[in-house]
N, C-alpha and C positions, 0 to 999 in steps of 0.2 A: 617109694616104689610102688607100693601097694596102690596108693592113690592113682598112680600112673597107669597101671594096669586096669584099674577100675574104670577110669576115664575111657580108656580105648574100647573097653567091653562095652560100655554104655553107648558110645558113638555107632559102634558096629550094630548094636541092637536096634538103635533108632534107624540106621540107614536100612536093615532088613525090614523093618517095619514099613517104612515108606515105599520100598520096593515092592514089598508083599501086598499093601494095601492098594497101591497105585497099578499093579498087576491084577489086581481082583476087581478093580474099578474100570480098567480096560475091558476086561474079560467080559464082564457083564453088560459093557457098552453104557455105562453110565458115568457122568460127570457131576461136580458139585452143582453146577448150573443147572443140569437136568433134575436134580433131586431137591432143588428150591421148592419152597412152599408156593402153590398158586391159588391166587384169590379169583373165582370166578364172578364177574360182574356183569348184570343184565343191561340191555341196551334195547331200545325199540327206534323204529324210523316212523316218519310221519308226523311227530309231535314236536311242534315249535319249542314248547316251552321244556324239552328235555336237552335244550342247548348245553347245560353245564356237563352232562355225561358226554356228549358228543365232543365237547371242547377237552375235557379231561382224557379222553381218548386218544385225540388227534394231536394234541398239543403235549402229551406224554407225561401228564401230570399223576395220573395212576403209576406209571411206570417209575416215574421219579420217586414218589413216595415209598413206593414198595421195594424199590432196589435199595433204598437206605437200609432197610432191614433184611436184604438178601431174599426178597421174594419176587414174585412175578404176577403180572395180571393176564387173565383170559377173558376174551369177551363172549358173552353168550346171548344171542338175539332172541327176543320173544317176539315171534310171528303171529299177526292177527289170523284166527282160524287155526293156529297150532296149540300146542300145549299153553295152558295160561301160565302167569307168572306165579301163582299159588302152587299150582301143580309141578313147577320146575323148583319152587324152594323145597317142597315136600319131597322131591326125589333126589334133592342134593345136586341138581345140576346147576343152582345159583347160589352163592355165597354173600352177596351183597348187590344192592341197587337203589333204585330211585323211583319214586312214583307219588300217585295221588294218596296221601296217608289215609284219608277217609274210606277209600275203597277197600282198604285191608282190615278195618276195625272189626267188623264181624268175623272175619276168617281168623281174627287174631284170638278173639274170645273162644273161638271153636277149636283152637289149638294149633294156627299156623304160628311156626317157630321163628317168628323175627321180632327185633327191636329196632325203634327208631333212633338216630343217632344225631341229627342235624335238621334244621329247616332249611331248604334251600331256596323257595321263591314262594311270592304271594300271588293272589289272582288267578286269571286264566280260565275260569268259568263262568259262564254268562247264560242268561235266560231270555228268551224272547217269545213274543206273541205277534199275531199278524197285525199289521197297521190298521185293519178296518176290525179289529176286535174291540171288547170293553174291557180288556184286561190291561191294567197299568202297573200293577205292582203285585208282590205276593199275597197281598191281603184281599186279591181278586180272584184267588186260585181256588176257594172252596167248590167242590163238585165238577172240578175241571180234568181233563187228561192230558198228561205231561209225557212228552218223548224224551227218553234218556239213553245215554250209551250201554247202560246195563243197570240192573236192579240193585246191585250192590255199589254202583259207581258213586263217586265222590258227590257228582252233581245231585244224586239222590239225598245223601246223607245232609248235606249242606242246605239243600232246600227244605228238608224235613225240620231242620233246627230253626230256619226261619219261619217256617209255618207254624212251628210250636208257639214262637213268640206271638204270632197273630192271633192265636187261640184256635187255629184250624187243626183237626183231628188227623193224626197221620199213623196210628197203630192198628193193629188187626181189631182191637176191639172198637176203636172209633176211628174208622178212615173216611176221611172226607175228600181225599184226592186219589186219582189212578195214575200210576206210573206205568209206563210201557216202553218195553225196550226195543231199539232200532241198532242198525248199524250206524256208526258214525256219520258215514256218507250219506245216509238217507234221511237222517234227521230234518234237514232243511225242506226236504221234497215232502215228508209228512205233515210238517206244519203248513206248508204252503197249500196243499191239498186238502186241508183241514179234517186229516185223519187224527189229529190231536190238536190240542188248544195252545199248548206252550210246548218249548223244548229247552232243555238244559243241555250246553255243549261246551267244550273246551276249545281254546284256540289252538290252531288258526281257523278251524272248522266254524266256530262261532262268529267270528268277525267276517269271514267270507259270506256266510249265510245271511248276515246282517245287510251286507252291501250288494249281495245280489238279489235278494227280495225285498229289501226295504222293511224288515221286520222292525218291530219296536222292542227296544231292550227294556225290560222290566226288573232286572237285577244284575249287578255284576259284583262279584266277589271282590274284585280288584279296587272298589270303590265304595261299596256299601259298609255302613259304620259296624256292622256285626263281624264283617269278614276282612276289612281291609288291612288289618295287622296280624291276620293268620296266615300261617304258612300251608298252602294247598298241597305242594310237592315237596317230599322229605326224603332224607337217605336213610336206608334201612341196612341191617346186617342180620345174618341167621344167627340162631342160638348156637348152631354147630361151630361156626366161625368165631364166636364169643367163648367158647369153650376150648377150642383147639387152638386158635390164633387169634388172640385179643390184639396183638400188634398189627397183624393184616387188618383187622376191622378198624383200627385207629387211622392207619394209614390211608384207607380208601376214604374214610371220611374227611380227613384233611384234604386229599386231592379234590374231591368234589366241592368243598368249600371253597377252595381256592378257585376252581373252576367257575363257580357261581359269582365269585367276586370279580373275575376277568368278564363274565357276561354283563355284569351289571355296569363296569366301566366302559367296555368295548362292545356294545350290542350288534353295531354294523358289521364288526369283523367276526364275531360269533355268527351272525346270521349267514356271513359269506362262507365260513368254514362248513356250515351244515348244508349250504346249496352245492359247493365244490365236492363233497363228499357223498351227495345224494342222500342224505339223512332226511331231509325234506323236499319238498316241491314249493314253488312259488316264486316270488318276485323279491328281490333285495331289499328294495325300498320298503315295501309291505311288510315284509318278515322283520326287518331291522326296527321299524316303527312299533310294531307289536312286543318283541324283546323289550325295547326302549320304555314301553308302559308298564312292564311288570317291574316288581322289586325283587332283585335278585342278591340282596345283600342277606348273606347267610347268618343264621343265628340258632345256636343249639337251646337256648333258654327260651326263646320265644317259639320255638319249634315245639318244645315241651308244653309251653304254655297253651298252646293251641290244642295239642293232643289231649290235655286235662280238660280244657273247656267242653271239647267235643264228647270225650267219653263219659265225663258226668252229665251233659245235657241230654244224651242220647240214652243212657241208663234212665234217668229220670222219667222219660219219655216212655220207657218200656221197649225200645229199639235193641238196646243192649240188654242183657239178662238181669233179672233183679236179683238173682242168686250170685251174680259175679261180684267178688270183692273188688271193687272199684280202685281202692288204695293199691293192692297188689297189681292189678292189671295195669294201672298208670305207671307203677313203680318198674315192673318188668317190661312194659311196653314201649319205654322211651329211657334211655341211659346215658349217662356221660361217661365216655371213656378216657382213659389216662392219655395224656399227650394230645389231646384235642381242645383246641381254643373254643371261644364261643362262636367264633367265625373270623373271616379275613376281610381286608380291603385289598384293592389293586390299584397300584399307581401306573398308568400308562406311559409316563415321561420316563420312569425309572424302570419300569417294568419288575417292579418289585411288590411282594405281598406283605401286608402288616396285619399281626393278630389282633382281633378284637376281644378285649378282655372282659367287657360287659355287655348285657343285650343292648341293642339298638335297632332301629328300622327306619 
């Protein structure tokens, strides 16, 4: 009898709790869905090689991976002329994203709170001279003026690494080249007008400039022996996200790896998705061809190897500070997240993703 009375009492208490909590939720105008954790993911338009981000957004891969853990995605656009990606990260407006890893190296050394989690693709940066110049390779660049999208851009960091190999000075103490920043859209004009001797640019701007002006390609990170197996664009997450929501960090990394694998297998469909959603301009055939030329097989391990190689060489050259503990910098700058494979492949026939358990490219 006592057990029966106790059981009825416990049921009544439970019912009261449900009604009370439900009432509070309605009164406050909140639901479980509305209180779900949100991961703010950056995206940009105009960049063809950002196809994996665009695919993950529009094919629902970010939503799918985050919904598995009861979370949601929010997309934050980085607009040229507005707040920079670094500023948006520092102000907490972005939790995760994708971009040229080398562009962020010095900022990370100076405290930008991000870590990279996977390599997404190789290539995409090219360097040109005019066809009538006497410049044929990086070894001809001593004393030359080089136009770039920004002085901390990956096009600068990569070329400095190449010039170091050629014995050409690139440090403040021994600087034998001059880098000049231009808007990406003005680089080809600057080279054609002889304002600079060489330009470094990212596709599709790079290849469009080559075709429009007949420039001579002197270096292509997609085919050069030094860079062809290095990942130029990589996935990052903020330290705040890692502390407060490591499951969300893993989810967005898996989503972008899957999107990258999709682009590798279906470059034409990826290019079509970008055009249909006004993420980029251009022609389907041209864009498809460029995406097909890049290697979009994602790899966390090879992405870290890229980061490691660049950080060590740039510190040896004095571009990263001598005082920086390079081992700790690499350890904190590139991490392995629980539940994230080395990468994925995608099978268009079965429309399925398969985990890559070891590095490959």
